[in-house]
C-alpha positions, -999 to 999 in steps of 0.1 A, spaced: 248 -344 214 285 -352 215 308 -321 212 336 -341 196 333 -367 169 344 -403 169 370 -395 142 385 -367 162 389 -389 193 403 -418 173 429 -396 156 442 -380 188 443 -413 207 462 -429 178 487 -400 178 493 -406 215 511 -438 204 539 -417 188 556 -417 222 563 -455 218 566 -460 181 600 -473 170 610 -479 207 585 -504 220 569 -533 199 533 -525 191 522 -558 207 537 -544 240 529 -507 239 492 -514 232 490 -525 268 502 -491 281 481 -470 257 449 -489 263 453 -491 300 460 -453 302 429 -447 281 410 -467 307 424 -446 335 415 -414 316 380 -427 310 374 -436 347 388 -402 358 367 -381 335 335 -400 343 343 -396 380 349 -359 376 317 -355 356 296 -373 382 311 -352 410 303 -319 393 267 -331 387 262 -341 423 278 -309 435 253 -289 415 224 -311 425 231 -308 462 242 -271 462 277 -278 474 267 -300 503 299 -321 504 285 -347 528 256 -355 504 279 -354 474 303 -379 491 274 -403 498 261 -400 462 296 -407 448 297 -439 468 270 -453 446 288 -446 413 297 -475 390 334 -471 398 352 -457 428 383 -435 426 407 -420 451 424 -387 443 458 -403 438 444 -427 412 429 -400 390 443 -387 357 444 -352 371 467 -363 399 490 -381 375 491 -351 352 501 -329 382 529 -353 389 540 -359 354 575 -345 361 581 -367 391 612 -389 390 591 -419 399 561 -412 375 560 -449 364 557 -460 400 530 -434 406 509 -448 377 514 -484 391 502 -472 425 472 -455 409 463 -488 391 466 -507 424 443 -482 442 418 -485 414 417 -523 417 415 -521 455 386 -497 454 367 -518 428 375 -554 438 342 -568 427 348 -556 391 385 -549 385 404 -573 407 434 -586 388 428 -565 357 461 -547 359 482 -575 373 505 -577 342 507 -540 334 540 -524 347 545 -487 339 578 -488 357 593 -516 335 629 -507 323 627 -537 299 597 -523 280 600 -486 286 637 -479 290 659 -468 318 646 -442 344 654 -410 325 640 -423 291 611 -439 308 601 -407 327 602 -387 294 581 -412 276 555 -414 303 554 -376 307 547 -373 270 520 -400 272 502 -382 301 504 -349 282 490 -364 250 459 -375 269 453 -339 280 442 -330 245 407 -314 244 395 -342 221 403 -367 248 380 -351 274 360 -382 279 334 -369 302 299 -381 292 287 -345 290 314 -340 263 312 -372 243 277 -384 250 266 -417 266 268 -440 235 296 -463 224 321 -437 215 346 -447 242 342 -484 234 346 -476 197 379 -457 202 392 -487 222 382 -510 194 398 -486 169 431 -487 187 431 -525 191 425 -529 154 454 -506 146 477 -523 171 468 -557 155 477 -543 121 510 -530 133 519 -561 154 522 -585 124 518 -621 133 511 -613 170 481 -592 159 460 -622 152 465 -634 187 443 -607 203 420 -594 176 395 -607 150 387 -581 122 355 -563 129 339 -573 96 345 -610 104 331 -606 139 300 -589 126 295 -617 100 298 -644 126 273 -625 149 248 -624 120 252 -661 113 248 -674 148 219 -649 153 217 -648 191 183 -642 207 174 -622 239 182 -642 269 212 -660 253 243 -671 271 273 -662 250 308 -677 253 342 -674 236 368 -699 248 397 -680 231 383 -645 236 413 -623 230 405 -587 235 368 -595 235 358 -579 202 340 -609 188 320 -615 219 310 -578 220 298 -579 183 277 -610 191 262 -593 222 253 -563 201 235 -586 176 210 -595 204 194 -561 200 190 -554 237 209 -560 270 192 -593 278 222 -616 275 251 -629 296 288 -630 285 315 -655 294 350 -659 280 385 -673 287 419 -661 275 453 -676 280 474 -645 276 475 -624 308 478 -590 291 451 -598 265 428 -610 293 432 -576 309 424 -558 277 393 -579 273 380 -570 307 386 -533 301 370 -535 267 339 -550 283 336 -521 308 342 -495 281 312 -510 261 290 -508 292 291 -546 298 297 -549 336 285 -584 341 309 -603 318 327 -632 333 361 -634 318 386 -660 330 423 -662 326 439 -695 317 443 -723 292 409 -733 280 419 -768 268 442 -777 296 423 -759 324 388 -747 315 375 -723 341 340 -714 328 324 -741 348 291 -750 366 301 -772 395 323 -800 382 312 -798 345 315 -774 316 290 -746 316 265 -749 287 258 -720 263 233 -710 237 260 -694 215 297 -703 214 320 -684 190 358 -682 186 387 -674 164 411 -698 181 448 -700 172 453 -718 139 468 -753 141 482 -747 176 511 -769 186 514 -782 222 477 -777 228 476 -804 255 477 -837 236 495 -855 263 467 -851 288 437 -853 264 432 -890 269 425 -884 306 404 -853 301 381 -852 331 354 -834 311 352 -861 284 355 -836 256 375 -859 233 352 -890 231 350 -886 194 388 -889 191 419 -870 201 432 -844 177 468 -847 164 496 -837 188 508 -808 167 474 -795 154 449 -783 180 421 -770 158 397 -798 166 405 -796 203 390 -761 203 361 -771 180 353 -801 202 355 -780 234 331 -755 218 305 -781 208 307 -798 242 300 -764 257 267 -758 239 232 -765 252 220 -799 238 192 -796 213 196 -758 207 231 -746 210 251 -730 181 288 -727 173 305 -702 150 343 -708 146 370 -695 123 393 -723 111 422 -728 86 411 -747 54 431 -778 65 404 -785 91 381 -792 61 400 -820 45 429 -833 66 427 -870 73 438 -892 102 423 -884 136 409 -851 123 390 -869 95 374 -893 120 363 -865 143 349 -845 113 330 -876 102 314 -880 136 303 -844 137 286 -849 103 270 -882 113 257 -865 145 241 -839 121 258 -810 139 275 -793 109 252 -766 94 275 -746 70 310 -742 56 319 -707 45 351 -700 26 365 -664 32 389 -643 11 426 -645 17 445 -619 38 416 -610 60 433 -619 93 462 -602 110 494 -622 109 485 -646 82 477 -643 45 461 -677 42 423 -679 35 402 -692 64 367 -706 67 338 -703 91 321 -734 104 286 -731 118 274 -760 140 238 -763 152 225 -788 177 189 -781 167 191 -787 129 159 -795 110 178 -809 80 207 -832 72 219 -811 43 251 -790 46 255 -756 30 287 -747 13 295 -710 5 325 -698 -15 328 -661 -6 365 -660 -13 363 -638 -44 341 -609 -31 359 -584 -9 376 -550 -8 413 -552 -15 435 -533 8 472 -524 9 480 -546 38 448 -563 46 417 -572 27 383 -567 42 347 -578 38 324 -550 27 289 -547 41 274 -560 9 297 -591 12 285 -597 47 249 -593 37 252 -617 8 267 -644 29 241 -639 57 212 -640 32 224 -671 14 229 -688 47 195 -676 59 177 -689 28 199 -720 27 200 -720 -11 222 -731 -40 235 -701 -60 255 -704 -92 292 -703 -86 287 -691 -50 269 -717 -28 257 -753 -28 234 -773 -6 249 -807 -4 230 -839 7 248 -858 34 251 -887 10 273 -865 -12 295 -856 17 298 -893 26 307 -902 -10 335 -877 -7 348 -895 24 336 -866 46 360 -842 29 346 -807 32 369 -789 8 347 -763 -7 356 -767 -44 343 -802 -43 308 -787 -38 308 -752 -52 317 -750 -89 334 -717 -95 350 -726 -128 347 -699 -154 346 -710 -190 372 -694 -213 356 -673 -239 366 -684 -275 383 -657 -295 377 -659 -333 410 -646 -346 397 -643 -382 368 -622 -371 391 -599 -351 413 -594 -381 383 -585 -402 372 -560 -376 406 -544 -376 406 -541 -414 372 -524 -413 384 -500 -387 414 -491 -408 392 -485 -438 370 -461 -417 401 -443 -405 413 -439 -441 380 -424 -451 380 -400 -422 416 -390 -430 407 -382 -466 378 -360 -455 400 -341 -431 426 -335 -458 398 -322 -481 385 -298 -454 420 -285 -447 427 -278 -484 394 -259 -486 405 -238 -456 438 -231 -473 459 -254 -451 479 -271 -479 506 -298 -473 
């Protein structure tokens, strides 16, 4: 049983961010906090394993050394947290942390090569001049010495507690980062919902072409119910790519293949010379991305845009097309978050949308509440595509009015997620919530998928009979007069005269 709770670890880890607040932008200092948490985790696990082997082999250091060589990660003394803590007052403490990261990578090339390439703890631009930088890094190191951040498995258990604190911090960084927050994190409730909708089975290949910090992929993997799955992803931002890889390891997923690069311009999740195919493809890609690669789409060597090339300044359908082309023919599924414009914009997008529908790929359109996502208050939708559909109908769900309102961010409650998933599972029409449309109806609407065209949420205004209201008021006044007279009578009887 864990000796510290998830809440205790979360609170102390979040307090460690005080060192950087007001000095470094949250979108930047998240990289330092999360990377240092990873160092602390590796160090504490290493120390715990060493003590276990030491006890097991009665202090025989040769046997202990051999046993440690088979551990999940390898660490040298100068790359451990304890070494950095002992040198926290050094004038070159930022350099020492960088050296530790390099040594961790070198000792674990098969797993961690390139993970820390964009993390610089000796950066004057991000962390200040030498004196200020040294003070901040000293405080950071000391913050992680708190008893609640003793991350040894014997102290916290072997569950997801470390992965959960990582997710907790990422969510808070996204909230504090404003518009930039949406670039690396999908709210947990939305990720869980998508995982429920795509319903991955054991043995599934899972892929996210815009994977950010990996939270959505991890939620989909957890939905499988066991560890019989494989994970693939690609992320264009170097820092976020690093966070994703660390996130995977902290959740116990060592076999994830995460690539760094522009998915549309340079897809790297390949099999030979063609796109790898997946059972489940999910993503929360950047909304209406400008400069997505329009100029080269016509000569795309992977023939992703045979249905049409999306507009130059709006890359939503570039990502959707890539996702569909990356699924297994006949069985693959896609779950993607999109802005509502994707549902009804005309031109090239309208033609692509029409072809998706005529190919019988679109399964459901689900409208979400506004202000769910970091960095934008606009409502979004989830599109579910299925290459193994048994019907030509399309399900529309308007879930925009059922949510928990928050000060800065709204969120889907468990009951909201459950309702959406159940209606999707039963594929039913529900009054003022969902509608199963025949493909002929969609065709009559010129393939416009705007949800209000299909789900009638109009609430009739209740007629107020003014005359009846006046009558009721008069009756109430009469009753009040009778009560007042009785009270006056009782007071007189008790000797309380006017």
